[in-house]
PDB file of N, CA, C and O in Angstrom, chain B, residues numbered from 101:
ATOM      1  N   MET B 101       5.124   7.135   5.999  1.00  0.00           N
ATOM      2  CA  MET B 101       4.504   6.438   4.923  1.00  0.00           C
ATOM      3  C   MET B 101       5.498   6.038   4.040  1.00  0.00           C
ATOM      4  O   MET B 101       6.304   6.866   3.614  1.00  0.00           O
ATOM      5  N   ASN B 102       5.552   4.574   3.629  1.00  0.00           N
ATOM      6  CA  ASN B 102       6.735   4.808   1.796  1.00  0.00           C
ATOM      7  C   ASN B 102       5.916   5.484   0.828  1.00  0.00           C
ATOM      8  O   ASN B 102       4.708   5.690   0.710  1.00  0.00           O
ATOM      9  N   THR B 103       7.116   5.812   0.066  1.00  0.00           N
ATOM     10  CA  THR B 103       5.837   6.850  -0.671  1.00  0.00           C
ATOM     11  C   THR B 103       5.956   6.169  -1.966  1.00  0.00           C
ATOM     12  O   THR B 103       5.363   6.559  -2.971  1.00  0.00           O
ATOM     13  N   LYS B 104       7.263   4.441  -1.905  1.00  0.00           N
ATOM     14  CA  LYS B 104       7.166   4.007  -3.122  1.00  0.00           C
ATOM     15  C   LYS B 104       5.254   2.916  -2.991  1.00  0.00           C
ATOM     16  O   LYS B 104       4.595   2.436  -3.913  1.00  0.00           O
ATOM     17  N   ILE B 105       5.019   2.916  -1.730  1.00  0.00           N
ATOM     18  CA  ILE B 105       3.596   1.890  -1.380  1.00  0.00           C
ATOM     19  C   ILE B 105       2.525   3.666  -1.880  1.00  0.00           C
ATOM     20  O   ILE B 105       1.838   3.819  -2.890  1.00  0.00           O
ATOM     21  N   LYS B 106       2.682   4.314  -1.174  1.00  0.00           N
ATOM     22  CA  LYS B 106       2.247   5.412  -1.551  1.00  0.00           C
ATOM     23  C   LYS B 106       1.550   5.986  -3.428  1.00  0.00           C
ATOM     24  O   LYS B 106       0.401   6.372  -3.647  1.00  0.00           O
ATOM     25  N   ASN B 107       2.532   5.872  -4.339  1.00  0.00           N
ATOM     26  CA  ASN B 107       2.343   5.867  -5.321  1.00  0.00           C
ATOM     27  C   ASN B 107       2.281   5.120  -6.119  1.00  0.00           C
ATOM     28  O   ASN B 107       2.049   5.318  -7.312  1.00  0.00           O
ATOM     29  N   TYR B 108       2.515   3.974  -5.486  1.00  0.00           N
ATOM     30  CA  TYR B 108       1.887   1.944  -6.188  1.00  0.00           C
ATOM     31  C   TYR B 108      -0.054   2.445  -6.372  1.00  0.00           C
ATOM     32  O   TYR B 108      -0.810   2.375  -7.341  1.00  0.00           O
ATOM     33  N   VAL B 109      -0.284   2.969  -4.819  1.00  0.00           N
ATOM     34  CA  VAL B 109      -1.641   3.000  -4.657  1.00  0.00           C
ATOM     35  C   VAL B 109      -2.011   4.088  -5.331  1.00  0.00           C
ATOM     36  O   VAL B 109      -2.803   3.676  -6.179  1.00  0.00           O
ATOM     37  N   ASP B 110      -1.936   4.817  -5.400  1.00  0.00           N
ATOM     38  CA  ASP B 110      -2.077   5.990  -6.951  1.00  0.00           C
ATOM     39  C   ASP B 110      -2.603   5.456  -8.259  1.00  0.00           C
ATOM     40  O   ASP B 110      -3.600   5.628  -8.961  1.00  0.00           O
ATOM     41  N   VAL B 111      -1.472   4.713  -8.285  1.00  0.00           N
ATOM     42  CA  VAL B 111      -2.016   4.149 -10.121  1.00  0.00           C
ATOM     43  C   VAL B 111      -3.094   3.678  -9.752  1.00  0.00           C
ATOM     44  O   VAL B 111      -4.126   4.188 -10.188  1.00  0.00           O
ATOM     45  N   LEU B 112      -3.168   2.357  -8.667  1.00  0.00           N
ATOM     46  CA  LEU B 112      -4.330   1.548  -8.532  1.00  0.00           C
ATOM     47  C   LEU B 112      -5.780   2.332  -9.482  1.00  0.00           C
ATOM     48  O   LEU B 112      -6.438   2.051 -10.483  1.00  0.00           O
ATOM     49  N   PHE B 113      -5.741   3.419  -8.466  1.00  0.00           N
ATOM     50  CA  PHE B 113      -6.534   4.338  -8.384  1.00  0.00           C
ATOM     51  C   PHE B 113      -6.709   5.410  -9.550  1.00  0.00           C
ATOM     52  O   PHE B 113      -7.636   6.221  -9.545  1.00  0.00           O
ATOM     53  N   ASN B 114      -5.795   5.350 -10.494  1.00  0.00           N
ATOM     54  CA  ASN B 114      -6.026   6.373 -11.555  1.00  0.00           C
ATOM     55  C   ASN B 114      -7.736   6.589 -11.991  1.00  0.00           C
ATOM     56  O   ASN B 114      -8.525   7.527 -12.114  1.00  0.00           O
ATOM     57  N   ASP B 115      -7.736   5.195 -12.122  1.00  0.00           N
ATOM     58  CA  ASP B 115      -9.252   5.651 -13.643  1.00  0.00           C
ATOM     59  C   ASP B 115     -10.269   4.861 -12.394  1.00  0.00           C
ATOM     60  O   ASP B 115     -11.021   3.911 -12.611  1.00  0.00           O
ATOM     61  N   VAL B 116     -10.030   5.604 -10.950  1.00  0.00           N
ATOM     62  CA  VAL B 116     -11.478   4.879  -9.997  1.00  0.00           C
ATOM     63  C   VAL B 116     -12.177   6.241 -10.034  1.00  0.00           C
ATOM     64  O   VAL B 116     -11.457   7.120  -9.562  1.00  0.00           O
ATOM     65  N   PRO B 117     -13.546   6.734 -10.520  1.00  0.00           N
ATOM     66  CA  PRO B 117     -13.725   8.289  -9.946  1.00  0.00           C
ATOM     67  C   PRO B 117     -13.630   8.737  -8.256  1.00  0.00           C
ATOM     68  O   PRO B 117     -13.936   8.114  -7.240  1.00  0.00           O
ATOM     69  N   THR B 118     -13.127   9.943  -8.446  1.00  0.00           N
ATOM     70  CA  THR B 118     -12.900  10.443  -7.174  1.00  0.00           C
ATOM     71  C   THR B 118     -14.545  10.528  -6.473  1.00  0.00           C
ATOM     72  O   THR B 118     -15.470  11.137  -7.011  1.00  0.00           O
ATOM     73  N   THR B 119     -14.630   9.886  -5.364  1.00  0.00           N
ATOM     74  CA  THR B 119     -15.903   9.995  -4.397  1.00  0.00           C
ATOM     75  C   THR B 119     -15.273   9.600  -2.705  1.00  0.00           C
ATOM     76  O   THR B 119     -14.274   9.625  -1.985  1.00  0.00           O
ATOM     77  N   ARG B 120     -16.213   9.366  -2.748  1.00  0.00           N
ATOM     78  CA  ARG B 120     -15.631   9.785  -0.823  1.00  0.00           C
ATOM     79  C   ARG B 120     -15.236   8.508  -0.603  1.00  0.00           C
ATOM     80  O   ARG B 120     -14.149   8.222  -0.100  1.00  0.00           O
ATOM     81  N   LYS B 121     -16.342   7.448  -1.070  1.00  0.00           N
ATOM     82  CA  LYS B 121     -15.360   6.524  -0.902  1.00  0.00           C
ATOM     83  C   LYS B 121     -14.114   5.222  -1.701  1.00  0.00           C
ATOM     84  O   LYS B 121     -13.472   4.212  -1.412  1.00  0.00           O
ATOM     85  N   ALA B 122     -14.337   5.955  -2.591  1.00  0.00           N
ATOM     86  CA  ALA B 122     -13.068   5.215  -2.880  1.00  0.00           C
ATOM     87  C   ALA B 122     -11.551   6.237  -2.280  1.00  0.00           C
ATOM     88  O   ALA B 122     -10.414   5.780  -2.164  1.00  0.00           O
ATOM     89  N   GLN B 123     -11.998   7.726  -1.968  1.00  0.00           N
ATOM     90  CA  GLN B 123     -10.744   8.471  -0.953  1.00  0.00           C
ATOM     91  C   GLN B 123     -10.530   7.612   0.137  1.00  0.00           C
ATOM     92  O   GLN B 123      -9.540   7.872   0.822  1.00  0.00           O
ATOM     93  N   GLU B 124     -11.278   6.572   0.488  1.00  0.00           N
ATOM     94  CA  GLU B 124     -11.750   6.804   1.973  1.00  0.00           C
ATOM     95  C   GLU B 124     -11.324   4.188   1.934  1.00  0.00           C
ATOM     96  O   GLU B 124     -11.398   3.237   2.712  1.00  0.00           O
ATOM     97  N   LEU B 125     -11.033   4.407   0.806  1.00  0.00           N
ATOM     98  CA  LEU B 125     -10.889   2.435   0.780  1.00  0.00           C
ATOM     99  C   LEU B 125      -9.769   2.854   0.339  1.00  0.00           C
ATOM    100  O   LEU B 125      -8.757   2.352   0.829  1.00  0.00           O
ATOM    101  N   LYS B 126      -9.631   3.913  -0.729  1.00  0.00           N
ATOM    102  CA  LYS B 126      -6.926   3.995  -0.776  1.00  0.00           C
ATOM    103  C   LYS B 126      -7.133   4.652   0.223  1.00  0.00           C
ATOM    104  O   LYS B 126      -7.242   3.692   0.985  1.00  0.00           O
ATOM    105  N   GLU B 127      -7.294   5.597   0.924  1.00  0.00           N
ATOM    106  CA  GLU B 127      -6.884   5.832   2.555  1.00  0.00           C
ATOM    107  C   GLU B 127      -6.939   4.458   3.089  1.00  0.00           C
ATOM    108  O   GLU B 127      -5.863   4.080   2.626  1.00  0.00           O
ATOM    109  N   GLU B 128      -7.511   3.171   3.879  1.00  0.00           N
ATOM    110  CA  GLU B 128      -7.563   2.080   4.104  1.00  0.00           C
ATOM    111  C   GLU B 128      -6.599   1.279   3.020  1.00  0.00           C
ATOM    112  O   GLU B 128      -5.549   0.916   3.552  1.00  0.00           O
ATOM    113  N   ILE B 129      -6.695   0.978   1.850  1.00  0.00           N
ATOM    114  CA  ILE B 129      -5.742   0.325   1.303  1.00  0.00           C
ATOM    115  C   ILE B 129      -4.401   1.289   1.920  1.00  0.00           C
ATOM    116  O   ILE B 129      -4.160   0.602   2.912  1.00  0.00           O
ATOM    117  N   LEU B 130      -3.546   2.243   1.969  1.00  0.00           N
ATOM    118  CA  LEU B 130      -2.487   2.724   2.297  1.00  0.00           C
ATOM    119  C   LEU B 130      -2.621   2.277   3.467  1.00  0.00           C
ATOM    120  O   LEU B 130      -1.838   1.345   3.655  1.00  0.00           O
ATOM    121  N   ALA B 131      -3.469   2.590   4.642  1.00  0.00           N
ATOM    122  CA  ALA B 131      -2.886   2.134   6.024  1.00  0.00           C
ATOM    123  C   ALA B 131      -2.668   0.627   6.342  1.00  0.00           C
ATOM    124  O   ALA B 131      -1.908   0.287   7.249  1.00  0.00           O
ATOM    125  N   ASP B 132      -3.368  -0.294   5.559  1.00  0.00           N
ATOM    126  CA  ASP B 132      -3.325  -1.867   5.354  1.00  0.00           C
ATOM    127  C   ASP B 132      -1.580  -2.087   5.647  1.00  0.00           C
ATOM    128  O   ASP B 132      -0.887  -2.487   6.582  1.00  0.00           O
ATOM    129  N   LEU B 133      -1.316  -1.476   4.004  1.00  0.00           N
ATOM    130  CA  LEU B 133      -0.049  -1.939   3.306  1.00  0.00           C
ATOM    131  C   LEU B 133       0.752  -1.242   4.836  1.00  0.00           C
ATOM    132  O   LEU B 133       1.122  -1.834   5.849  1.00  0.00           O
ATOM    133  N   ASN B 134       0.789  -0.353   4.619  1.00  0.00           N
ATOM    134  CA  ASN B 134       2.211   0.739   5.170  1.00  0.00           C
ATOM    135  C   ASN B 134       2.582   0.266   6.323  1.00  0.00           C
ATOM    136  O   ASN B 134       3.773   0.251   6.632  1.00  0.00           O
ATOM    137  N   GLU B 135       1.151  -0.416   7.531  1.00  0.00           N
ATOM    138  CA  GLU B 135       1.630  -1.505   8.584  1.00  0.00           C
ATOM    139  C   GLU B 135       2.253  -2.710   8.340  1.00  0.00           C
ATOM    140  O   GLU B 135       3.222  -3.104   8.990  1.00  0.00           O
ATOM    141  N   HIS B 136       1.744  -3.306   7.442  1.00  0.00           N
ATOM    142  CA  HIS B 136       1.861  -4.848   6.515  1.00  0.00           C
ATOM    143  C   HIS B 136       3.793  -4.208   6.224  1.00  0.00           C
ATOM    144  O   HIS B 136       4.869  -4.647   6.631  1.00  0.00           O
ATOM    145  N   TYR B 137       3.592  -3.569   5.749  1.00  0.00           N
ATOM    146  CA  TYR B 137       5.316  -3.516   5.248  1.00  0.00           C
ATOM    147  C   TYR B 137       6.390  -2.627   6.749  1.00  0.00           C
ATOM    148  O   TYR B 137       7.600  -2.429   6.638  1.00  0.00           O
ATOM    149  N   ALA B 138       5.672  -2.285   7.849  1.00  0.00           N
ATOM    150  CA  ALA B 138       6.619  -1.750   8.714  1.00  0.00           C
ATOM    151  C   ALA B 138       7.041  -2.965   9.191  1.00  0.00           C
ATOM    152  O   ALA B 138       8.207  -3.345   9.293  1.00  0.00           O
ATOM    153  N   SER B 139       5.162  -4.077   9.732  1.00  0.00           N
ATOM    154  CA  SER B 139       5.502  -5.321  10.564  1.00  0.00           C
ATOM    155  C   SER B 139       6.535  -6.033  10.154  1.00  0.00           C
ATOM    156  O   SER B 139       7.316  -6.371  11.043  1.00  0.00           O
ATOM    157  N   HIS B 140       6.732  -6.307   9.258  1.00  0.00           N
ATOM    158  CA  HIS B 140       7.540  -7.365   8.318  1.00  0.00           C
ATOM    159  C   HIS B 140       8.792  -7.433   8.437  1.00  0.00           C
ATOM    160  O   HIS B 140       9.538  -8.365   8.736  1.00  0.00           O
ATOM    161  N   ILE B 141       9.126  -5.432   7.953  1.00  0.00           N
ATOM    162  CA  ILE B 141      10.370  -4.555   8.185  1.00  0.00           C
ATOM    163  C   ILE B 141      10.717  -5.142  10.194  1.00  0.00           C
ATOM    164  O   ILE B 141      11.759  -5.761  10.413  1.00  0.00           O
ATOM    165  N   ALA B 142       9.967  -4.907  11.112  1.00  0.00           N
ATOM    166  CA  ALA B 142      10.254  -5.289  12.196  1.00  0.00           C
ATOM    167  C   ALA B 142      10.950  -6.237  12.733  1.00  0.00           C
ATOM    168  O   ALA B 142      11.613  -6.415  13.754  1.00  0.00           O
ATOM    169  N   GLU B 143      10.559  -6.958  11.551  1.00  0.00           N
ATOM    170  CA  GLU B 143      10.537  -9.167  11.503  1.00  0.00           C
ATOM    171  C   GLU B 143      12.167  -9.526  11.249  1.00  0.00           C
ATOM    172  O   GLU B 143      12.858 -10.492  11.573  1.00  0.00           O
ATOM    173  N   GLY B 144      12.392  -8.522  10.656  1.00  0.00           N
ATOM    174  CA  GLY B 144      14.196  -8.347   9.737  1.00  0.00           C
ATOM    175  C   GLY B 144      13.797  -9.100   8.574  1.00  0.00           C
ATOM    176  O   GLY B 144      14.285 -10.229   8.530  1.00  0.00           O
ATOM    177  N   LYS B 145      12.811  -8.677   7.332  1.00  0.00           N
ATOM    178  CA  LYS B 145      12.770  -8.778   6.166  1.00  0.00           C
ATOM    179  C   LYS B 145      13.322  -7.902   5.839  1.00  0.00           C
ATOM    180  O   LYS B 145      13.748  -6.905   6.422  1.00  0.00           O
ATOM    181  N   SER B 146      13.358  -8.450   4.249  1.00  0.00           N
ATOM    182  CA  SER B 146      14.205  -7.139   4.048  1.00  0.00           C
ATOM    183  C   SER B 146      12.888  -6.401   2.954  1.00  0.00           C
ATOM    184  O   SER B 146      11.905  -7.071   2.640  1.00  0.00           O
ATOM    185  N   ALA B 147      13.118  -4.689   2.385  1.00  0.00           N
ATOM    186  CA  ALA B 147      12.331  -4.496   1.817  1.00  0.00           C
ATOM    187  C   ALA B 147      11.451  -4.624   0.497  1.00  0.00           C
ATOM    188  O   ALA B 147      10.314  -4.229   0.239  1.00  0.00           O
ATOM    189  N   ARG B 148      12.592  -5.465  -0.390  1.00  0.00           N
ATOM    190  CA  ARG B 148      12.120  -5.975  -1.667  1.00  0.00           C
ATOM    191  C   ARG B 148      11.287  -7.110  -1.045  1.00  0.00           C
ATOM    192  O   ARG B 148      10.064  -7.226  -1.126  1.00  0.00           O
ATOM    193  N   VAL B 149      11.968  -7.761  -0.541  1.00  0.00           N
ATOM    194  CA  VAL B 149      10.860  -8.969   0.545  1.00  0.00           C
ATOM    195  C   VAL B 149       9.651  -8.439   0.095  1.00  0.00           C
ATOM    196  O   VAL B 149       8.905  -8.615  -0.867  1.00  0.00           O
ATOM    197  N   CYS B 150       9.694  -7.613   1.259  1.00  0.00           N
ATOM    198  CA  CYS B 150       8.450  -6.824   1.554  1.00  0.00           C
ATOM    199  C   CYS B 150       6.913  -5.785   0.278  1.00  0.00           C
ATOM    200  O   CYS B 150       5.697  -5.708   0.104  1.00  0.00           O
ATOM    201  N   LYS B 151       8.225  -5.257  -0.219  1.00  0.00           N
ATOM    202  CA  LYS B 151       7.255  -4.914  -1.248  1.00  0.00           C
ATOM    203  C   LYS B 151       6.805  -6.047  -2.485  1.00  0.00           C
ATOM    204  O   LYS B 151       5.830  -5.856  -3.211  1.00  0.00           O
ATOM    205  N   ASN B 152       7.474  -6.949  -2.557  1.00  0.00           N
ATOM    206  CA  ASN B 152       6.768  -8.026  -3.307  1.00  0.00           C
ATOM    207  C   ASN B 152       5.956  -8.870  -2.696  1.00  0.00           C
ATOM    208  O   ASN B 152       5.455  -9.716  -3.437  1.00  0.00           O
ATOM    209  N   SER B 153       5.709  -8.903  -1.743  1.00  0.00           N
ATOM    210  CA  SER B 153       4.651  -9.610  -0.664  1.00  0.00           C
ATOM    211  C   SER B 153       3.237  -8.937  -0.201  1.00  0.00           C
ATOM    212  O   SER B 153       2.272  -9.499   0.317  1.00  0.00           O
ATOM    213  N   PHE B 154       3.457  -7.173  -0.645  1.00  0.00           N
ATOM    214  CA  PHE B 154       1.545  -6.485  -1.066  1.00  0.00           C
ATOM    215  C   PHE B 154       1.354  -6.622  -2.716  1.00  0.00           C
ATOM    216  O   PHE B 154       0.374  -6.904  -3.406  1.00  0.00           O
ATOM    217  N   ALA B 155       2.859  -6.266  -3.060  1.00  0.00           N
ATOM    218  CA  ALA B 155       2.011  -6.110  -4.624  1.00  0.00           C
ATOM    219  C   ALA B 155       1.586  -7.714  -4.507  1.00  0.00           C
ATOM    220  O   ALA B 155       0.427  -7.994  -4.815  1.00  0.00           O
ATOM    221  N   ARG B 156       2.583  -8.906  -4.020  1.00  0.00           N
ATOM    222  CA  ARG B 156       0.660  -9.995  -4.512  1.00  0.00           C
ATOM    223  C   ARG B 156      -0.349 -10.462  -3.443  1.00  0.00           C
ATOM    224  O   ARG B 156      -1.058 -11.468  -3.431  1.00  0.00           O
ATOM    225  N   GLU B 157      -0.204  -9.331  -2.434  1.00  0.00           N
ATOM    226  CA  GLU B 157      -1.423  -9.434  -1.871  1.00  0.00           C
ATOM    227  C   GLU B 157      -2.803  -8.701  -2.701  1.00  0.00           C
ATOM    228  O   GLU B 157      -3.984  -9.031  -2.595  1.00  0.00           O
ATOM    229  N   LEU B 158      -2.159  -7.518  -3.616  1.00  0.00           N
ATOM    230  CA  LEU B 158      -3.371  -6.709  -4.396  1.00  0.00           C
ATOM    231  C   LEU B 158      -3.525  -7.667  -5.268  1.00  0.00           C
ATOM    232  O   LEU B 158      -4.374  -7.565  -6.154  1.00  0.00           O
TER     233      LEU B 158
END
């Protein structure tokens, strides 16, 4: 897991009450973003381009 992605999502969820549904959503977002990041890296895109891409998507 990319720690920068995790930190970014953690910040997004700072003010969200800790519930099971919120935790599930957070985990789903993390999984999707990490998958997206990995696929772009595999395509030869730079880490910076990947991070900018997922930031725009959110």
